[in-house]
N, C-alpha and C positions, 0 to 999 in steps of 0.2 A: 810173540814168544813163550817159553816152556812157564807153564799158571806150577811153583814146585813149593807156594806158598799156604795154608787155605787161605789170608788173608786175600793172594793174588785169584784163588777163585773164584770166592765168593765179587769180588771185582770186574773180571770176567762173563762169570754166568749173569750182571747182573746187567753186561754189559749187551748179550744177547736179547737180553728183551726188555735192550735202546730206556732202561728207566733209571731215572738218580736216588740219589742213594736217599731220597727224604722222603720216594714210593715204596721200593723196599723198604727203607723201617716199616712206614703199614700193612705191607701184606703180610711182612713179619712179627706184627706189634708188639715192636720199640725201637726205643727215642733211633732218630738221623744219626749225630753220636754215637751212636754203639756200630753204627755200623760204617760212621768213620773210621772205630779205631778195632772195625775187627779185621776192614783191609791195610787197612797202615800191618795188621800183626802186629796189636797192641798186647790183645790177650782173645781169648778162645772164645767163639759162642759157645749159648747154653746147647746141651740137647737137642734142648725143645724149640730152642727158634736153629736150627741145624737140620730137623725134622723138616719141619716149618719149611724152610727156603726147599732140600732138599723133594718136598710132593711136589710144592712151584715148580719148579726147573725140572722139573720130571726128570731127577737124576738119583743115586745113590746120595747115603750122611755120609756114607764109608769114601764117593765121590767128592765131596768135600773138601772132611779130614784125611785125606791121604794121598788122594788124587789115582784111586785104587775102584777097578771093579766098573760103571757104566757110568763113558763122557758126556753131554748133555744129545737133547737130541737133539737134532733139524728142528728148528720153526719152519710148520706147513702154510701158517699161516697166512702168506704169501701166493699154493698155487693152487689155491681153490678156484677148479674152474668152470663156469660157464655154466655145466648138465650139473653139480653141485645145488644139495639142497642144504648144506649147512655153511652155517658162515662164524666163521670166528672175528669173537663181538674186542677186543680187544681192552677188557675194559678191566682192572684191577682186584687182585679178592685179597681180601684183608680177614682177620684173626678175627674170630665173636666168640666170647664163653658159647655152653650149653649146658645150659641150670635144666635140675629137677624140678618140678612137680611145686613144690614148696620150693625151693629157692628160688623159683618164678612169682611167688603168689610175695616176696618178698623184694624185690627186685629192686623196687624204687625206697624200700625201709630201711633205717641208722639196723638193723636186724642179721641186716646181707650185710660180708665188708668184699666180695666183690671176689677176696680171692682167696678160692676153692669151690672153683663149677666140679663137673661130673668129665667135663674134659673141655675141647674146643674144638672146631668146622672152618669152614671157611664160604667167605658172598663174597662178591657181585655188589653188594643190597648197597646203602648211606641211608638215606631218608638227610631227616635234619638234621639228625646230632649222636651219627657213629660210634660215638659209643660208647650209645644206650642199646645196640639193637645186638643179640644174645639169639641163642635157638635153645627150643625142648623140640624131646622124642615124642610118643606117639605112642600113646600107649592104655591097652582095655578098646573096645570095637564100635565104642558110640557113632564114629566116624565113620566107618565102616560105609560098604565096599568104594567110594572116595578116597579115602586116607587111611593106615593100616598101622598095627603094629612096628612100632620100629621109621620110619617118614621119621622125617628129618623136619620143621616148622622152621622156619625164619621168622622174629616177632619185634615193629616196632611196634617200642611204647610211647614217641611221642605221636602215631595217627587219634581223631579219632572213629567211630566206626561208624561202617553207612551202609543203610543197608544191605545186605549179601553174602558181608567178609563172614572174612573164618577172625575168631580170634580167645583168646585164654580170655578165664576170663574167674576170680574168687568169688568165694559168697562170703556172708555171713559165717559160716565152721570153720575159716578159710578153706575152704577144702576147691585142690586149681581144680576148673574144665576147657576143655578143649570143645567148641558149637562153632554157628552160627547162626548174626549173630539179625534178627531179624523185630525189625515195629510195630508194634500195635496201638503207636496213642501217644500223646501229651498228657499235661496232668496243666494246671493252672498257670502257671511257670513257666507251658513250652518245654520240660523238661519230656523226654526220649522217654512211651516206656513199652518195653522189647523184653522179649522176648529170647535165648539161649538157646535153637532145635537142633539134637545132635540131629544127621543121615538113618543116618540104623534106625528106624519106627519100633526093633524093641525097647528103644529108650526115653526117657523123661525129653521133656521142657523143662527147661526151669526161666522163672517171668521174674519182673524187676519188683511185679508190683501185687504180688505173694519173699518173693524171697531177697535177700537185702544181697548182688549185685556188683560185683569193682569190676570192669571192666582191664584188665591190663595190658596188653596189646594187643595192635592188628596183624594177625600173619600174611605176613611177602611174600616168601617161597614157601614153597611142599619142592621140599627131590625125599626119589622114593627110589628105591633101588628091587632091581626088580629077579638078582639075582643074589 
């Protein structure tokens, strides 16, 4: 059947991925009833939702809106041969906010309303509370050469850091930093003393015995562009 409407095209794209309306809603960052209305042509999705679907389905926004330009690409996930050294995970991507370091420091505070992030990105990581997951962009060279400026980090604020984890944290001056977590001992109550270690030796560590440090979240994914 020819897909003459926006709703019909969205439904056809969803079916090619064998997704439910609830699963597609999770990917785009909207409610399941919104997908239902789109597919019934009750109302048109917003531009950012169209862009999110276009990116996920690997088509152009104009294809979704007008049925022109490039059609859906073939799904090669079942064509991988024994000689291939890559595999298709089948995991769904979810839309999450990209925060600057000031917003990240206030992520759990009343002063940040969550409405104006720097942008959005996508991850298949969920954790225990998927709505709490966010992203930040590396700034500076304190964690080079492993982490470089403009690398993207996915942060889970619900994880307790373990020795060797990479974390983002806030000091007593409300400055937010990205470092490696290193345990140095314990106090009389069994609480950890720790240092936040840079990977670049030209930068100094932070010590919890000297600095009032609050761990904001643990890095669970690192995305680096090679070009």
